[in-house]
PDB file of N, CA, C and O in Angstrom:
ATOM      1  N   MET A   1      94.088  71.685  71.452  1.00  0.00           N
ATOM      2  CA  MET A   1      94.639  72.842  71.900  1.00  0.00           C
ATOM      3  C   MET A   1      95.943  73.074  71.419  1.00  0.00           C
ATOM      4  O   MET A   1      96.532  72.047  71.080  1.00  0.00           O
ATOM      5  N   LEU A   2      96.526  74.071  71.299  1.00  0.00           N
ATOM      6  CA  LEU A   2      97.941  74.274  70.329  1.00  0.00           C
ATOM      7  C   LEU A   2      99.046  74.202  71.242  1.00  0.00           C
ATOM      8  O   LEU A   2      98.784  74.671  72.350  1.00  0.00           O
ATOM      9  N   ALA A   3     100.142  73.774  71.101  1.00  0.00           N
ATOM     10  CA  ALA A   3     101.137  73.468  71.883  1.00  0.00           C
ATOM     11  C   ALA A   3     102.291  74.472  72.053  1.00  0.00           C
ATOM     12  O   ALA A   3     103.278  74.086  71.427  1.00  0.00           O
ATOM     13  N   PRO A   4     102.498  75.706  72.736  1.00  0.00           N
ATOM     14  CA  PRO A   4     103.043  76.863  72.516  1.00  0.00           C
ATOM     15  C   PRO A   4     104.276  76.275  71.839  1.00  0.00           C
ATOM     16  O   PRO A   4     104.803  75.177  72.015  1.00  0.00           O
ATOM     17  N   ASN A   5     104.685  77.518  70.821  1.00  0.00           N
ATOM     18  CA  ASN A   5     106.009  77.105  70.043  1.00  0.00           C
ATOM     19  C   ASN A   5     107.407  77.960  70.969  1.00  0.00           C
ATOM     20  O   ASN A   5     107.209  78.700  71.933  1.00  0.00           O
ATOM     21  N   ALA A   6     108.593  77.675  70.470  1.00  0.00           N
ATOM     22  CA  ALA A   6     109.490  77.985  70.646  1.00  0.00           C
ATOM     23  C   ALA A   6     109.296  79.742  71.020  1.00  0.00           C
ATOM     24  O   ALA A   6     109.631  80.271  72.080  1.00  0.00           O
ATOM     25  N   ASN A   7     108.660  80.431  69.822  1.00  0.00           N
ATOM     26  CA  ASN A   7     108.677  81.710  70.262  1.00  0.00           C
ATOM     27  C   ASN A   7     107.640  82.286  71.248  1.00  0.00           C
ATOM     28  O   ASN A   7     107.879  83.045  72.188  1.00  0.00           O
ATOM     29  N   SER A   8     106.549  81.835  70.900  1.00  0.00           N
ATOM     30  CA  SER A   8     105.778  82.206  72.300  1.00  0.00           C
ATOM     31  C   SER A   8     106.389  82.311  73.732  1.00  0.00           C
ATOM     32  O   SER A   8     106.260  83.124  74.647  1.00  0.00           O
ATOM     33  N   VAL A   9     107.314  80.828  73.512  1.00  0.00           N
ATOM     34  CA  VAL A   9     107.775  80.670  74.960  1.00  0.00           C
ATOM     35  C   VAL A   9     108.726  82.042  75.129  1.00  0.00           C
ATOM     36  O   VAL A   9     108.739  82.879  76.032  1.00  0.00           O
ATOM     37  N   ARG A  10     109.331  81.963  74.187  1.00  0.00           N
ATOM     38  CA  ARG A  10     110.659  83.232  74.455  1.00  0.00           C
ATOM     39  C   ARG A  10     110.050  84.442  74.504  1.00  0.00           C
ATOM     40  O   ARG A  10     110.649  85.349  75.082  1.00  0.00           O
ATOM     41  N   SER A  11     109.027  84.644  74.041  1.00  0.00           N
ATOM     42  CA  SER A  11     107.933  86.360  74.333  1.00  0.00           C
ATOM     43  C   SER A  11     107.820  86.264  75.771  1.00  0.00           C
ATOM     44  O   SER A  11     108.124  87.098  76.624  1.00  0.00           O
ATOM     45  N   VAL A  12     107.302  85.036  75.901  1.00  0.00           N
ATOM     46  CA  VAL A  12     106.804  85.337  77.446  1.00  0.00           C
ATOM     47  C   VAL A  12     107.851  85.613  78.563  1.00  0.00           C
ATOM     48  O   VAL A  12     107.590  86.376  79.494  1.00  0.00           O
ATOM     49  N   ILE A  13     108.642  85.186  78.484  1.00  0.00           N
ATOM     50  CA  ILE A  13     109.972  85.103  79.177  1.00  0.00           C
ATOM     51  C   ILE A  13     110.474  86.828  78.648  1.00  0.00           C
ATOM     52  O   ILE A  13     110.612  87.662  79.543  1.00  0.00           O
ATOM     53  N   THR A  14     110.658  87.145  77.537  1.00  0.00           N
ATOM     54  CA  THR A  14     110.870  88.290  77.165  1.00  0.00           C
ATOM     55  C   THR A  14     109.802  89.344  78.066  1.00  0.00           C
ATOM     56  O   THR A  14     109.976  90.523  78.375  1.00  0.00           O
ATOM     57  N   LEU A  15     108.889  88.626  78.287  1.00  0.00           N
ATOM     58  CA  LEU A  15     107.791  90.112  78.712  1.00  0.00           C
ATOM     59  C   LEU A  15     108.056  90.270  80.501  1.00  0.00           C
ATOM     60  O   LEU A  15     107.962  91.315  81.145  1.00  0.00           O
ATOM     61  N   ASN A  16     108.350  89.116  80.943  1.00  0.00           N
ATOM     62  CA  ASN A  16     108.435  88.637  82.135  1.00  0.00           C
ATOM     63  C   ASN A  16     109.568  89.522  83.068  1.00  0.00           C
ATOM     64  O   ASN A  16     109.418  90.089  84.150  1.00  0.00           O
ATOM     65  N   TRP A  17     110.874  89.383  82.102  1.00  0.00           N
ATOM     66  CA  TRP A  17     111.872  90.181  82.362  1.00  0.00           C
ATOM     67  C   TRP A  17     112.238  91.719  81.904  1.00  0.00           C
ATOM     68  O   TRP A  17     113.228  92.386  82.204  1.00  0.00           O
ATOM     69  N   LEU A  18     111.119  92.061  81.082  1.00  0.00           N
ATOM     70  CA  LEU A  18     111.112  93.746  80.891  1.00  0.00           C
ATOM     71  C   LEU A  18     110.011  94.021  81.477  1.00  0.00           C
ATOM     72  O   LEU A  18     109.704  95.175  81.179  1.00  0.00           O
ATOM     73  N   THR A  19     109.196  93.514  82.213  1.00  0.00           N
ATOM     74  CA  THR A  19     107.891  93.804  83.296  1.00  0.00           C
ATOM     75  C   THR A  19     108.430  93.943  84.541  1.00  0.00           C
ATOM     76  O   THR A  19     108.072  94.655  85.479  1.00  0.00           O
ATOM     77  N   LYS A  20     109.355  93.158  84.430  1.00  0.00           N
ATOM     78  CA  LYS A  20     110.125  92.985  85.969  1.00  0.00           C
ATOM     79  C   LYS A  20     108.955  92.596  86.913  1.00  0.00           C
ATOM     80  O   LYS A  20     108.848  93.118  88.022  1.00  0.00           O
ATOM     81  N   ARG A  21     107.944  91.524  86.378  1.00  0.00           N
ATOM     82  CA  ARG A  21     107.026  91.177  86.827  1.00  0.00           C
ATOM     83  C   ARG A  21     107.141  90.625  88.722  1.00  0.00           C
ATOM     84  O   ARG A  21     108.055  89.816  88.882  1.00  0.00           O
ATOM     85  N   ARG A  22     106.474  90.918  89.834  1.00  0.00           N
ATOM     86  CA  ARG A  22     106.754  90.489  91.063  1.00  0.00           C
ATOM     87  C   ARG A  22     105.810  89.603  91.594  1.00  0.00           C
ATOM     88  O   ARG A  22     104.610  89.624  91.324  1.00  0.00           O
ATOM     89  N   ARG A  23     106.332  88.878  92.300  1.00  0.00           N
ATOM     90  CA  ARG A  23     105.400  87.960  93.188  1.00  0.00           C
ATOM     91  C   ARG A  23     103.784  88.787  93.670  1.00  0.00           C
ATOM     92  O   ARG A  23     103.966  89.961  93.993  1.00  0.00           O
ATOM     93  N   MET A  24     102.788  88.473  93.723  1.00  0.00           N
ATOM     94  CA  MET A  24     101.965  89.392  93.730  1.00  0.00           C
ATOM     95  C   MET A  24     100.616  88.563  94.495  1.00  0.00           C
ATOM     96  O   MET A  24     100.162  87.480  94.126  1.00  0.00           O
ATOM     97  N   ARG A  25     100.204  89.267  95.477  1.00  0.00           N
ATOM     98  CA  ARG A  25      99.079  88.343  96.633  1.00  0.00           C
ATOM     99  C   ARG A  25      97.408  89.302  96.297  1.00  0.00           C
ATOM    100  O   ARG A  25      97.151  90.503  96.382  1.00  0.00           O
ATOM    101  N   ILE A  26      96.648  88.239  95.951  1.00  0.00           N
ATOM    102  CA  ILE A  26      95.421  88.675  95.555  1.00  0.00           C
ATOM    103  C   ILE A  26      94.638  88.880  97.065  1.00  0.00           C
ATOM    104  O   ILE A  26      94.458  87.981  97.885  1.00  0.00           O
ATOM    105  N   VAL A  27      94.272  90.144  97.188  1.00  0.00           N
ATOM    106  CA  VAL A  27      92.969  90.065  98.390  1.00  0.00           C
ATOM    107  C   VAL A  27      91.743  90.768  98.322  1.00  0.00           C
ATOM    108  O   VAL A  27      91.628  91.971  98.085  1.00  0.00           O
ATOM    109  N   PRO A  28      90.725  89.866  98.567  1.00  0.00           N
ATOM    110  CA  PRO A  28      89.720  90.690  98.157  1.00  0.00           C
ATOM    111  C   PRO A  28      88.954  91.507  98.960  1.00  0.00           C
ATOM    112  O   PRO A  28      88.618  91.084 100.066  1.00  0.00           O
ATOM    113  N   HIS A  29      88.571  92.769  98.539  1.00  0.00           N
ATOM    114  CA  HIS A  29      88.213  93.585  99.484  1.00  0.00           C
ATOM    115  C   HIS A  29      86.410  93.620  99.266  1.00  0.00           C
ATOM    116  O   HIS A  29      85.834  93.749  98.185  1.00  0.00           O
ATOM    117  N   ILE A  30      85.742  93.459 100.674  1.00  0.00           N
ATOM    118  CA  ILE A  30      84.533  93.753 100.715  1.00  0.00           C
ATOM    119  C   ILE A  30      83.779  94.865 100.964  1.00  0.00           C
ATOM    120  O   ILE A  30      84.123  95.624 101.869  1.00  0.00           O
ATOM    121  N   PRO A  31      82.576  95.135 100.149  1.00  0.00           N
ATOM    122  CA  PRO A  31      82.039  96.499 100.230  1.00  0.00           C
ATOM    123  C   PRO A  31      81.538  96.718 101.569  1.00  0.00           C
ATOM    124  O   PRO A  31      80.940  95.829 102.176  1.00  0.00           O
ATOM    125  N   GLU A  32      81.729  97.719 101.993  1.00  0.00           N
ATOM    126  CA  GLU A  32      81.833  98.457 103.659  1.00  0.00           C
ATOM    127  C   GLU A  32      80.115  98.350 104.162  1.00  0.00           C
ATOM    128  O   GLU A  32      79.809  98.010 105.305  1.00  0.00           O
ATOM    129  N   HIS A  33      79.188  98.671 103.194  1.00  0.00           N
ATOM    130  CA  HIS A  33      77.949  98.263 103.846  1.00  0.00           C
ATOM    131  C   HIS A  33      77.046  96.685 103.306  1.00  0.00           C
ATOM    132  O   HIS A  33      75.855  96.378 103.379  1.00  0.00           O
ATOM    133  N   ALA A  34      78.370  95.879 102.720  1.00  0.00           N
ATOM    134  CA  ALA A  34      77.875  94.345 102.800  1.00  0.00           C
ATOM    135  C   ALA A  34      77.548  93.401 103.996  1.00  0.00           C
ATOM    136  O   ALA A  34      78.271  93.394 104.993  1.00  0.00           O
ATOM    137  N   GLU A  35      76.285  92.485 103.869  1.00  0.00           N
ATOM    138  CA  GLU A  35      75.586  91.943 104.703  1.00  0.00           C
ATOM    139  C   GLU A  35      76.413  90.483 104.764  1.00  0.00           C
ATOM    140  O   GLU A  35      77.143  90.084 103.857  1.00  0.00           O
ATOM    141  N   ALA A  36      76.172  89.831 105.907  1.00  0.00           N
ATOM    142  CA  ALA A  36      77.217  89.164 105.787  1.00  0.00           C
ATOM    143  C   ALA A  36      77.170  87.863 104.829  1.00  0.00           C
ATOM    144  O   ALA A  36      76.121  87.380 104.402  1.00  0.00           O
ATOM    145  N   GLY A  37      78.459  87.372 104.557  1.00  0.00           N
ATOM    146  CA  GLY A  37      78.650  86.694 103.566  1.00  0.00           C
ATOM    147  C   GLY A  37      78.619  87.292 102.091  1.00  0.00           C
ATOM    148  O   GLY A  37      79.158  86.684 101.167  1.00  0.00           O
ATOM    149  N   GLU A  38      77.878  88.672 101.881  1.00  0.00           N
ATOM    150  CA  GLU A  38      78.229  89.342 100.267  1.00  0.00           C
ATOM    151  C   GLU A  38      79.834  90.104 100.369  1.00  0.00           C
ATOM    152  O   GLU A  38      80.436  90.888 101.102  1.00  0.00           O
ATOM    153  N   ARG A  39      80.077  89.242  99.022  1.00  0.00           N
ATOM    154  CA  ARG A  39      81.393  90.139  98.688  1.00  0.00           C
ATOM    155  C   ARG A  39      81.263  90.583  97.537  1.00  0.00           C
ATOM    156  O   ARG A  39      82.379  90.852  97.092  1.00  0.00           O
ATOM    157  N   LEU A  40      80.453  90.803  96.813  1.00  0.00           N
ATOM    158  CA  LEU A  40      79.924  91.831  95.687  1.00  0.00           C
ATOM    159  C   LEU A  40      79.233  92.952  95.853  1.00  0.00           C
ATOM    160  O   LEU A  40      78.383  92.981  96.743  1.00  0.00           O
ATOM    161  N   TRP A  41      79.510  94.335  94.853  1.00  0.00           N
ATOM    162  CA  TRP A  41      78.851  95.161  95.077  1.00  0.00           C
ATOM    163  C   TRP A  41      78.269  94.950  93.319  1.00  0.00           C
ATOM    164  O   TRP A  41      78.932  94.906  92.283  1.00  0.00           O
ATOM    165  N   ASN A  42      76.931  94.861  93.518  1.00  0.00           N
ATOM    166  CA  ASN A  42      75.641  95.034  92.630  1.00  0.00           C
ATOM    167  C   ASN A  42      75.459  96.521  91.689  1.00  0.00           C
ATOM    168  O   ASN A  42      74.386  96.940  91.255  1.00  0.00           O
ATOM    169  N   SER A  43      76.502  97.025  91.555  1.00  0.00           N
ATOM    170  CA  SER A  43      76.294  98.456  90.778  1.00  0.00           C
ATOM    171  C   SER A  43      77.144  98.973  89.985  1.00  0.00           C
ATOM    172  O   SER A  43      78.327  99.237  90.202  1.00  0.00           O
ATOM    173  N   ALA A  44      76.305  99.169  88.717  1.00  0.00           N
ATOM    174  CA  ALA A  44      77.102 100.088  87.666  1.00  0.00           C
ATOM    175  C   ALA A  44      77.987 101.169  88.699  1.00  0.00           C
ATOM    176  O   ALA A  44      77.620 101.544  89.813  1.00  0.00           O
ATOM    177  N   GLY A  45      79.550 101.635  87.818  1.00  0.00           N
ATOM    178  CA  GLY A  45      80.367 102.919  88.290  1.00  0.00           C
ATOM    179  C   GLY A  45      81.892 102.765  87.857  1.00  0.00           C
ATOM    180  O   GLY A  45      82.376 102.220  86.864  1.00  0.00           O
ATOM    181  N   ILE A  46      82.402 103.326  88.770  1.00  0.00           N
ATOM    182  CA  ILE A  46      83.537 103.235  88.390  1.00  0.00           C
ATOM    183  C   ILE A  46      84.832 103.367  89.542  1.00  0.00           C
ATOM    184  O   ILE A  46      84.956 104.420  90.167  1.00  0.00           O
ATOM    185  N   GLY A  47      85.798 102.193  89.771  1.00  0.00           N
ATOM    186  CA  GLY A  47      86.442 102.436  90.864  1.00  0.00           C
ATOM    187  C   GLY A  47      88.073 103.320  90.628  1.00  0.00           C
ATOM    188  O   GLY A  47      88.716 103.655  89.633  1.00  0.00           O
ATOM    189  N   GLN A  48      88.263 103.445  92.037  1.00  0.00           N
ATOM    190  CA  GLN A  48      89.250 104.309  92.457  1.00  0.00           C
ATOM    191  C   GLN A  48      90.298 103.832  93.319  1.00  0.00           C
ATOM    192  O   GLN A  48      89.964 103.402  94.423  1.00  0.00           O
ATOM    193  N   VAL A  49      91.572 103.839  92.976  1.00  0.00           N
ATOM    194  CA  VAL A  49      92.246 103.416  94.166  1.00  0.00           C
ATOM    195  C   VAL A  49      93.370 103.977  94.779  1.00  0.00           C
ATOM    196  O   VAL A  49      94.081 104.561  93.962  1.00  0.00           O
ATOM    197  N   PHE A  50      93.667 103.999  95.609  1.00  0.00           N
ATOM    198  CA  PHE A  50      94.560 105.282  96.100  1.00  0.00           C
ATOM    199  C   PHE A  50      95.770 104.044  97.139  1.00  0.00           C
ATOM    200  O   PHE A  50      95.651 103.188  98.017  1.00  0.00           O
ATOM    201  N   PHE A  51      96.710 104.590  96.435  1.00  0.00           N
ATOM    202  CA  PHE A  51      98.264 103.585  96.972  1.00  0.00           C
ATOM    203  C   PHE A  51      99.234 104.376  97.862  1.00  0.00           C
ATOM    204  O   PHE A  51      99.341 105.602  97.837  1.00  0.00           O
ATOM    205  N   ASN A  52      99.858 103.629  98.571  1.00  0.00           N
ATOM    206  CA  ASN A  52     100.868 104.067  99.870  1.00  0.00           C
ATOM    207  C   ASN A  52     102.079 103.672  99.244  1.00  0.00           C
ATOM    208  O   ASN A  52     102.146 102.808  98.369  1.00  0.00           O
ATOM    209  N   GLU A  53     103.319 104.508  99.841  1.00  0.00           N
ATOM    210  CA  GLU A  53     104.289 104.740  99.240  1.00  0.00           C
ATOM    211  C   GLU A  53     105.128 103.223  98.738  1.00  0.00           C
ATOM    212  O   GLU A  53     106.115 103.105  98.012  1.00  0.00           O
ATOM    213  N   LYS A  54     104.457 102.360  99.308  1.00  0.00           N
ATOM    214  CA  LYS A  54     105.158 100.976  98.541  1.00  0.00           C
ATOM    215  C   LYS A  54     104.280 100.275  97.404  1.00  0.00           C
ATOM    216  O   LYS A  54     104.374  99.153  96.906  1.00  0.00           O
ATOM    217  N   GLY A  55     103.468 101.240  97.189  1.00  0.00           N
ATOM    218  CA  GLY A  55     102.654 100.997  95.715  1.00  0.00           C
ATOM    219  C   GLY A  55     101.440  99.972  96.337  1.00  0.00           C
ATOM    220  O   GLY A  55     101.034  99.182  95.485  1.00  0.00           O
ATOM    221  N   GLN A  56     100.926  99.873  97.391  1.00  0.00           N
ATOM    222  CA  GLN A  56      99.708  98.660  97.904  1.00  0.00           C
ATOM    223  C   GLN A  56      98.953  99.355  98.119  1.00  0.00           C
ATOM    224  O   GLN A  56      99.247 100.533  98.321  1.00  0.00           O
ATOM    225  N   PRO A  57      97.554  98.874  98.167  1.00  0.00           N
ATOM    226  CA  PRO A  57      96.307  99.896  97.886  1.00  0.00           C
ATOM    227  C   PRO A  57      96.181 100.292  99.534  1.00  0.00           C
ATOM    228  O   PRO A  57      96.746  99.839 100.530  1.00  0.00           O
ATOM    229  N   ARG A  58      95.269 101.251  99.355  1.00  0.00           N
ATOM    230  CA  ARG A  58      95.133 102.369 100.960  1.00  0.00           C
ATOM    231  C   ARG A  58      93.836 102.678 100.670  1.00  0.00           C
ATOM    232  O   ARG A  58      93.383 102.775 101.810  1.00  0.00           O
ATOM    233  N   ASP A  59      93.139 102.848 100.104  1.00  0.00           N
ATOM    234  CA  ASP A  59      91.928 103.291  99.838  1.00  0.00           C
ATOM    235  C   ASP A  59      91.452 102.595  98.347  1.00  0.00           C
ATOM    236  O   ASP A  59      92.098 102.668  97.302  1.00  0.00           O
ATOM    237  N   ILE A  60      90.057 101.856  98.554  1.00  0.00           N
ATOM    238  CA  ILE A  60      89.650 101.522  97.431  1.00  0.00           C
ATOM    239  C   ILE A  60      88.252 102.032  97.537  1.00  0.00           C
ATOM    240  O   ILE A  60      87.600 101.990  98.579  1.00  0.00           O
ATOM    241  N   PHE A  61      87.727 102.628  96.137  1.00  0.00           N
ATOM    242  CA  PHE A  61      86.331 102.848  96.129  1.00  0.00           C
ATOM    243  C   PHE A  61      85.813 102.566  94.844  1.00  0.00           C
ATOM    244  O   PHE A  61      86.470 102.088  93.919  1.00  0.00           O
ATOM    245  N   GLN A  62      84.252 102.968  94.802  1.00  0.00           N
ATOM    246  CA  GLN A  62      83.258 102.509  93.440  1.00  0.00           C
ATOM    247  C   GLN A  62      82.550 104.032  93.646  1.00  0.00           C
ATOM    248  O   GLN A  62      82.072 104.589  94.635  1.00  0.00           O
ATOM    249  N   HIS A  63      82.636 104.244  92.906  1.00  0.00           N
ATOM    250  CA  HIS A  63      81.901 105.708  92.306  1.00  0.00           C
ATOM    251  C   HIS A  63      80.260 105.073  91.815  1.00  0.00           C
ATOM    252  O   HIS A  63      80.179 104.528  90.714  1.00  0.00           O
ATOM    253  N   ASN A  64      79.534 105.141  92.330  1.00  0.00           N
ATOM    254  CA  ASN A  64      78.464 104.559  91.884  1.00  0.00           C
ATOM    255  C   ASN A  64      77.690 105.638  90.807  1.00  0.00           C
ATOM    256  O   ASN A  64      77.612 106.859  90.940  1.00  0.00           O
ATOM    257  N   ALA A  65      77.167 104.837  89.744  1.00  0.00           N
ATOM    258  CA  ALA A  65      76.824 105.666  88.750  1.00  0.00           C
ATOM    259  C   ALA A  65      75.360 105.878  88.532  1.00  0.00           C
ATOM    260  O   ALA A  65      74.854 106.281  87.484  1.00  0.00           O
ATOM    261  N   ASN A  66      74.583 105.486  89.904  1.00  0.00           N
ATOM    262  CA  ASN A  66      73.092 106.190  90.064  1.00  0.00           C
ATOM    263  C   ASN A  66      73.132 107.320  90.942  1.00  0.00           C
ATOM    264  O   ASN A  66      72.113 107.886  91.337  1.00  0.00           O
ATOM    265  N   GLY A  67      74.267 107.647  91.243  1.00  0.00           N
ATOM    266  CA  GLY A  67      74.213 109.064  92.021  1.00  0.00           C
ATOM    267  C   GLY A  67      74.288 108.688  93.607  1.00  0.00           C
ATOM    268  O   GLY A  67      74.436 109.521  94.501  1.00  0.00           O
ATOM    269  N   ALA A  68      74.148 107.161  93.808  1.00  0.00           N
ATOM    270  CA  ALA A  68      74.348 106.800  95.649  1.00  0.00           C
ATOM    271  C   ALA A  68      76.071 107.475  95.705  1.00  0.00           C
ATOM    272  O   ALA A  68      76.933 107.773  94.878  1.00  0.00           O
ATOM    273  N   PRO A  69      75.932 107.485  97.100  1.00  0.00           N
ATOM    274  CA  PRO A  69      77.127 107.767  97.913  1.00  0.00           C
ATOM    275  C   PRO A  69      78.122 107.184  97.607  1.00  0.00           C
ATOM    276  O   PRO A  69      77.777 106.005  97.687  1.00  0.00           O
ATOM    277  N   ARG A  70      79.412 107.213  97.224  1.00  0.00           N
ATOM    278  CA  ARG A  70      80.815 106.080  96.844  1.00  0.00           C
ATOM    279  C   ARG A  70      80.847 104.762  97.886  1.00  0.00           C
ATOM    280  O   ARG A  70      80.170 104.507  98.882  1.00  0.00           O
ATOM    281  N   THR A  71      81.444 104.366  97.517  1.00  0.00           N
ATOM    282  CA  THR A  71      81.020 102.853  98.215  1.00  0.00           C
ATOM    283  C   THR A  71      82.686 102.322  98.598  1.00  0.00           C
ATOM    284  O   THR A  71      83.505 102.051  97.720  1.00  0.00           O
ATOM    285  N   ARG A  72      82.934 102.253  99.888  1.00  0.00           N
ATOM    286  CA  ARG A  72      84.405 102.023 100.288  1.00  0.00           C
ATOM    287  C   ARG A  72      84.272 100.522 100.324  1.00  0.00           C
ATOM    288  O   ARG A  72      83.272  99.862 100.604  1.00  0.00           O
ATOM    289  N   MET A  73      85.696 100.040  99.922  1.00  0.00           N
ATOM    290  CA  MET A  73      85.406  98.618  99.966  1.00  0.00           C
ATOM    291  C   MET A  73      86.599  98.064 101.044  1.00  0.00           C
ATOM    292  O   MET A  73      87.783  98.244 100.759  1.00  0.00           O
ATOM    293  N   VAL A  74      86.203  97.375 102.306  1.00  0.00           N
ATOM    294  CA  VAL A  74      87.040  96.933 103.119  1.00  0.00           C
ATOM    295  C   VAL A  74      88.123  96.047 103.453  1.00  0.00           C
ATOM    296  O   VAL A  74      87.723  94.955 103.856  1.00  0.00           O
ATOM    297  N   ALA A  75      89.612  96.209 103.398  1.00  0.00           N
ATOM    298  CA  ALA A  75      90.282  94.906 103.415  1.00  0.00           C
ATOM    299  C   ALA A  75      89.975  94.046 104.897  1.00  0.00           C
ATOM    300  O   ALA A  75      89.840  94.398 106.069  1.00  0.00           O
ATOM    301  N   PRO A  76      89.938  92.452 104.020  1.00  0.00           N
ATOM    302  CA  PRO A  76      89.650  91.596 105.514  1.00  0.00           C
ATOM    303  C   PRO A  76      90.774  91.522 106.716  1.00  0.00           C
ATOM    304  O   PRO A  76      91.973  91.727 106.529  1.00  0.00           O
ATOM    305  N   GLU A  77      90.350  91.288 107.611  1.00  0.00           N
ATOM    306  CA  GLU A  77      91.158  91.676 109.118  1.00  0.00           C
ATOM    307  C   GLU A  77      92.287  90.475 108.366  1.00  0.00           C
ATOM    308  O   GLU A  77      92.021  89.574 107.571  1.00  0.00           O
ATOM    309  N   GLN A  78      93.658  90.893 108.993  1.00  0.00           N
ATOM    310  CA  GLN A  78      94.925  89.820 108.272  1.00  0.00           C
ATOM    311  C   GLN A  78      95.164  89.191 109.558  1.00  0.00           C
ATOM    312  O   GLN A  78      94.625  89.793 110.487  1.00  0.00           O
ATOM    313  N   SER A  79      95.975  87.905 109.955  1.00  0.00           N
ATOM    314  CA  SER A  79      95.977  87.348 111.217  1.00  0.00           C
ATOM    315  C   SER A  79      97.261  87.122 110.915  1.00  0.00           C
ATOM    316  O   SER A  79      97.534  85.927 111.029  1.00  0.00           O
ATOM    317  N   ASP A  80      98.439  88.001 110.468  1.00  0.00           N
ATOM    318  CA  ASP A  80      99.311  87.853 110.174  1.00  0.00           C
ATOM    319  C   ASP A  80     100.361  87.985 111.674  1.00  0.00           C
ATOM    320  O   ASP A  80     101.579  87.833 111.590  1.00  0.00           O
TER     321      ASP A  80
END
């Protein structure tokens, strides 16, 4: 494995500064019709995400390529 040189480190720092990256939290969403323990939806399709005014996901859907009705992805219960 190659060690990063000064130019590559400088590029990453510049990218972070230019894009103003924020801290993110990854929250897995579960398919609405999932059975106990299932987290993946085994179907080809395309995703659609609607965001709220804060830029957070409000609704997440997968439109299935096989013509089946869209699948809603449900956020887990939050314990905050």
